[in-house]
C-alpha positions as CSV (number, residue, x, y, z in Angstrom):
1,D,38.6,99.9,-9.2
2,A,36.3,102.8,-7.3
3,N,33.1,101.4,-8.8
4,G,34.3,97.7,-7.6
5,I,35.2,95.9,-11.1
6,L,37.8,93.5,-11.2
7,F,40.1,94.6,-13.9
8,E,43.5,92.6,-12.3
9,L,44.3,89.7,-10.8
10,Q,47.8,88.6,-9.2
11,G,48.5,85.4,-7.8
12,I,51.4,83.2,-6.1
13,G,52.9,80.3,-7.0
14,E,55.0,77.5,-5.4
15,D,56.7,74.3,-6.9
16,V,56.2,70.9,-5.1
17,T,57.3,69.2,-7.3
18,D,60.5,67.5,-4.9
19,A,57.5,67.5,-2.1
20,K,55.1,65.8,-3.9
21,Y,58.3,63.1,-5.0
22,A,59.2,62.9,-1.3
23,E,56.2,62.6,-0.4
24,E,55.3,58.9,-2.8
25,R,59.0,58.1,-2.0
26,L,57.7,57.9,1.6
27,N,54.5,56.2,0.9
28,D,56.3,53.9,-1.3
29,A,58.6,53.1,1.7
30,Y,55.6,52.7,3.9
31,S,53.3,49.8,1.7
32,F,57.2,48.4,1.0
33,T,57.6,48.0,4.7
34,K,53.7,46.7,5.4
35,E,54.3,43.8,2.9
36,I,57.6,42.9,4.6
37,I,55.6,42.8,7.6
38,S,52.3,41.0,6.2
39,S,54.2,38.5,4.2
40,S,57.0,37.6,6.6
41,A,56.7,33.7,8.0
42,E,58.0,35.3,11.6
43,G,55.8,36.7,13.9
44,I,56.3,40.3,14.0
45,V,54.6,42.8,16.9
46,V,55.3,46.3,17.2
47,F,54.7,48.3,20.5
48,N,54.9,52.1,21.6
49,R,56.7,53.0,24.6
50,E,53.3,51.9,26.7
51,L,53.4,48.5,25.2
52,K,50.4,48.8,23.1
53,R,50.6,47.0,20.0
54,L,50.7,49.0,16.5
55,V,51.1,46.0,14.2
56,W,50.1,42.0,14.1
57,N,51.1,41.1,11.0
58,K,49.5,38.0,9.3
59,A,52.0,34.9,11.0
60,M,50.7,36.1,14.5
61,V,47.5,35.8,13.3
62,K,47.4,32.2,12.5
63,L,49.9,31.5,15.2
64,T,47.3,32.7,17.5
65,G,44.1,32.5,16.3
66,V,43.3,36.3,17.2
67,S,42.4,38.7,14.3
68,A,44.5,41.9,13.8
69,K,41.8,44.0,14.6
70,E,40.8,42.1,18.1
71,A,44.8,41.9,19.1
72,L,45.6,46.3,18.2
73,T,41.9,47.3,19.9
74,N,41.4,45.1,23.0
75,T,44.1,46.5,25.4
76,Q,42.7,44.0,28.1
77,L,43.7,40.8,25.9
78,D,46.1,39.0,27.6
79,L,47.7,37.0,24.4
80,F,50.7,35.8,25.9
81,P,49.9,34.4,29.3
82,L,52.8,32.0,29.5
83,L,55.2,34.1,28.5
84,S,54.4,35.2,32.4
85,G,57.8,34.8,34.3
86,S,59.4,33.2,31.1
87,G,61.6,36.5,31.5
88,A,60.3,38.0,28.3
89,A,58.8,41.4,30.1
90,T,62.1,41.7,31.3
91,L,64.1,41.3,27.8
92,A,61.0,43.6,26.5
93,S,61.7,46.6,29.1
94,R,65.5,46.2,28.2
95,A,65.0,46.7,24.4
96,L,63.2,50.0,25.8
97,T,66.6,51.2,26.5
98,G,68.0,50.4,23.5
99,E,69.2,46.6,23.3
100,T,68.4,43.3,20.9
101,L,68.2,40.6,23.1
102,K,66.3,37.1,22.2
103,S,65.3,34.6,24.5
104,E,65.7,31.0,25.2
105,D,62.8,28.6,24.1
106,I,59.5,29.9,25.5
107,P,56.3,27.4,25.6
108,F,53.1,29.0,24.4
109,E,49.8,27.6,23.8
110,F,47.2,29.4,22.0
111,P,43.5,28.1,22.6
112,R,42.0,29.8,19.6
113,S,44.2,28.2,17.2
114,G,44.8,25.4,19.2
115,R,48.5,25.9,18.5
116,K,50.9,24.8,21.4
117,G,54.9,24.1,21.6
118,W,57.6,26.4,21.8
119,A,58.9,29.6,20.6
120,V,61.5,31.8,20.4
121,C,61.0,36.2,20.7
122,C,63.5,38.9,19.8
123,F,63.1,42.1,21.2
124,A,64.2,45.7,19.5
125,P,64.1,49.1,19.5
126,H,61.6,51.0,17.1
127,R,63.5,54.4,16.7
128,N,61.7,57.4,14.4
129,T,63.9,59.0,12.1
130,A,65.4,61.2,14.7
131,G,67.0,58.1,16.0
132,E,64.7,58.3,19.1
133,I,63.3,55.2,20.3
134,I,59.6,55.3,20.2
135,G,58.4,51.5,21.1
136,L,59.4,48.2,20.3
137,I,59.5,45.4,17.3
138,A,59.4,42.1,18.8
139,T,59.7,39.1,16.3
140,I,58.2,35.4,17.4
141,H,60.1,32.3,15.5
142,D,58.1,29.0,16.0
143,T,60.9,26.5,17.4
144,T,58.1,23.6,18.0
145,K,59.5,20.8,15.3
146,H,63.3,21.6,16.3
147,K,62.6,21.0,19.9
148,L,60.7,18.1,19.2
149,A,63.8,16.7,17.0
150,E,65.5,17.5,19.6
151,E,64.0,15.9,22.7
152,K,64.1,12.5,20.3
153,L,67.5,12.9,20.1
154,I,68.0,13.0,23.7
155,T,65.9,10.4,24.4
156,A,67.5,8.1,21.3
157,R,70.7,9.0,22.9
158,R,69.8,8.1,26.5
159,K,68.3,4.8,25.0
160,A,71.5,4.0,22.9
161,E,73.2,4.9,26.4
162,D,71.3,2.2,28.8
163,A,71.6,-0.4,25.8
164,A,75.4,0.4,25.8
165,R,75.6,-0.1,29.4
166,A,73.3,-3.2,29.9
167,K,75.2,-4.9,27.2
168,S,78.5,-4.3,29.3
169,E,76.9,-5.8,32.3
170,F,76.0,-8.6,30.6
171,L,79.1,-9.2,28.6
172,A,81.0,-8.6,32.7
173,C,78.8,-11.2,33.6
174,V,79.3,-13.3,30.9
175,S,82.6,-12.9,30.9
176,H,82.9,-14.0,34.8
177,E,80.8,-17.0,34.4
178,I,82.5,-18.3,31.6
179,R,86.2,-17.9,33.1
180,T,85.1,-19.5,36.4
181,P,85.2,-22.8,35.2
182,L,88.0,-21.9,32.6
183,N,90.7,-21.2,35.0
184,A,89.6,-24.2,36.7
185,I,90.4,-26.2,33.7
186,L,93.4,-24.4,33.1
187,G,94.6,-25.0,36.5
188,M,94.2,-28.6,35.9
189,S,95.2,-28.9,32.7
190,E,98.9,-27.5,34.1
191,L,99.0,-29.9,37.0
192,L,97.9,-32.7,34.2
193,S,100.9,-31.7,32.2
194,D,103.2,-31.4,34.8
195,S,102.7,-35.2,35.6
196,T,105.9,-37.7,34.8
197,N,103.2,-40.7,34.0
198,L,102.5,-39.0,30.4
199,S,102.9,-41.0,27.6
200,P,104.3,-37.8,24.7
201,E,101.5,-38.3,22.9
202,E,99.1,-37.0,26.1
203,H,101.9,-34.5,27.0
204,D,101.2,-32.9,23.2
205,F,96.9,-33.4,23.9
206,C,97.1,-31.1,27.4
207,K,99.6,-28.8,25.4
208,I,96.4,-28.0,22.8
209,I,94.0,-27.7,25.5
210,L,96.4,-25.5,27.4
211,D,96.9,-23.2,24.3
212,S,92.9,-23.6,23.5
213,G,92.2,-22.3,27.1
214,Y,94.6,-19.6,27.1
215,K,93.8,-18.6,23.9
216,L,90.1,-18.4,25.0
217,M,90.8,-16.5,28.0
218,E,92.1,-14.2,25.5
219,T,89.4,-14.0,23.7
220,I,86.9,-13.4,26.5
221,N,89.1,-10.4,27.6
222,D,88.7,-8.9,24.5
223,I,85.1,-9.2,24.2
224,L,85.4,-7.6,28.0
225,E,87.6,-5.0,26.8
226,Y,85.7,-3.9,23.8
227,S,82.6,-3.5,25.9
228,R,84.5,-1.3,28.3
229,L,85.8,0.8,25.1
230,D,81.9,1.2,24.0
231,A,80.6,2.2,27.4
232,G,83.3,4.5,27.8
233,S,84.8,2.7,30.8
234,V,88.7,1.9,30.2
235,K,91.1,2.2,32.7
236,V,94.9,2.4,32.1
237,E,96.4,1.5,35.0
238,S,100.5,2.2,35.7
239,T,102.1,-1.1,37.6
240,S,105.6,-2.4,37.6
241,F,106.2,-5.4,35.2
242,N,108.6,-7.6,33.6
243,L,108.6,-6.9,30.2
244,K,110.1,-10.1,29.1
245,D,107.8,-12.5,30.9
246,E,105.1,-10.6,28.9
247,L,106.9,-11.1,25.7
248,E,108.0,-14.5,26.5
249,G,104.5,-15.8,27.5
250,I,103.1,-13.9,23.7
251,V,105.9,-16.1,22.0
252,N,104.7,-19.9,24.0
253,L,101.5,-18.6,22.7
254,M,101.9,-17.7,19.2
255,A,104.5,-20.3,18.5
256,P,102.4,-23.1,18.0
257,L,100.2,-20.8,15.4
258,A,103.0,-20.0,13.7
259,E,104.5,-24.3,13.6
260,K,101.3,-25.1,12.2
261,K,101.7,-22.7,9.1
262,R,105.6,-23.7,9.0
263,I,107.0,-20.7,9.9
264,D,109.6,-18.9,12.0
265,F,108.4,-17.0,14.9
266,L,111.6,-14.8,16.1
267,F,112.0,-12.9,19.5
268,S,114.8,-10.3,20.1
269,L,115.4,-8.0,23.6
270,D,117.2,-5.2,23.4
271,G,119.9,-5.8,26.8
272,E,119.7,-1.9,27.1
273,I,115.6,-2.6,28.3
274,P,115.1,-2.3,32.0
275,E,113.9,-5.8,34.0
276,I,110.8,-3.9,35.3
277,L,108.8,-1.3,33.7
278,E,106.1,0.5,34.4
279,G,102.8,0.5,31.9
280,D,99.5,-1.1,31.9
281,P,101.2,-5.2,31.2
282,L,97.1,-6.2,30.1
283,H,96.5,-4.1,27.9
284,I,100.2,-3.9,26.2
285,R,99.9,-7.7,26.3
286,Q,96.4,-7.6,24.2
287,I,97.8,-5.2,21.9
288,L,100.7,-7.2,21.1
289,I,98.9,-10.4,20.8
290,N,96.5,-8.7,18.4
291,L,100.0,-7.5,16.3
292,A,101.6,-11.3,16.9
293,G,98.4,-12.9,15.5
294,N,97.4,-10.3,12.6
295,A,101.4,-11.0,11.9
296,V,100.9,-14.9,11.9
297,K,97.9,-15.0,10.4
298,F,98.5,-13.3,7.2
299,T,102.3,-14.5,6.8
300,E,102.5,-17.4,4.7
301,R,106.2,-17.8,4.4
302,G,109.2,-16.8,5.8
303,F,109.4,-15.6,9.7
304,V,107.4,-13.0,12.4
305,R,109.8,-11.2,14.4
306,L,108.8,-9.9,17.9
307,S,111.3,-7.8,19.1
308,A,111.8,-5.1,21.9
309,K,114.0,-1.8,21.9
310,V,115.4,1.9,23.4
311,S,114.3,4.8,21.7
312,P,116.0,7.6,23.1
313,G,114.0,10.6,23.9
314,P,115.0,14.3,24.8
315,K,113.4,13.7,28.3
316,N,113.0,9.9,29.0
317,N,113.9,7.0,26.8
318,T,110.7,5.2,25.8
319,V,110.3,1.2,25.2
320,I,108.8,0.1,21.6
321,A,108.1,-3.5,20.5
322,E,107.4,-4.6,17.3
């Protein structure tokens, strides 16, 4: 009143419950995000647009040996000396334009922690609630174990390839050295078998030598072929050959084996098969000898038949031997 005595008090109240709850939720979200970053096994660094470090998590401390306080306050400290020239700086610049990028394996070495190896860096833009880019987030994944395992695998594969190559070369050399005297043995045995001065028993002896020699030659060829398969150097040729001559040679080779087991070895050739065909006679002969040999080996009684016939096709006819 006029005497200065307070006889009435007026005030205005405002309900701030919603604002308080919003503030608490914001603090909870901040604490939750901070905990995720802190406990992550991946190194996480957050930069502003001027590439000043704002966040340096525990994984980065462990990786580099540099404390968060020093990393965030010492702007002159070059924490990534090996990243220069790796393209990481370019990726970081592109992330500030809105791209999310991932680097290749980058070598690193941190003297303070004694850690050295390789890492993959991922860069993503850091946005505010309005969607504006205010910096970038970098994650560093240590790929050293994976890289070392990869290098060991490459080394082991190279050694295996070298060993396979050496084995192939050795087998080729041995096969050649054996083939040379064996050809002489077969040649002289052929001449001796053609002689008219031999008794029937001696002719049988020569036949056994020839059969065994040709079988040994086939075995040597198989060994050499397997070594080529192992080395991936098998070449399929296409030359003209007489299928009848090839099949008759196989029959002559297998007939004595079948005779010893007292089974018949039969042979039939379709009359429609041309006299001269195109193909790889060496590999065809090897396949048919293996098939016929197995058939004789596992047949206890009866007969084994080697036959060839023409199978009509939409464009070209196919010759099937079975």
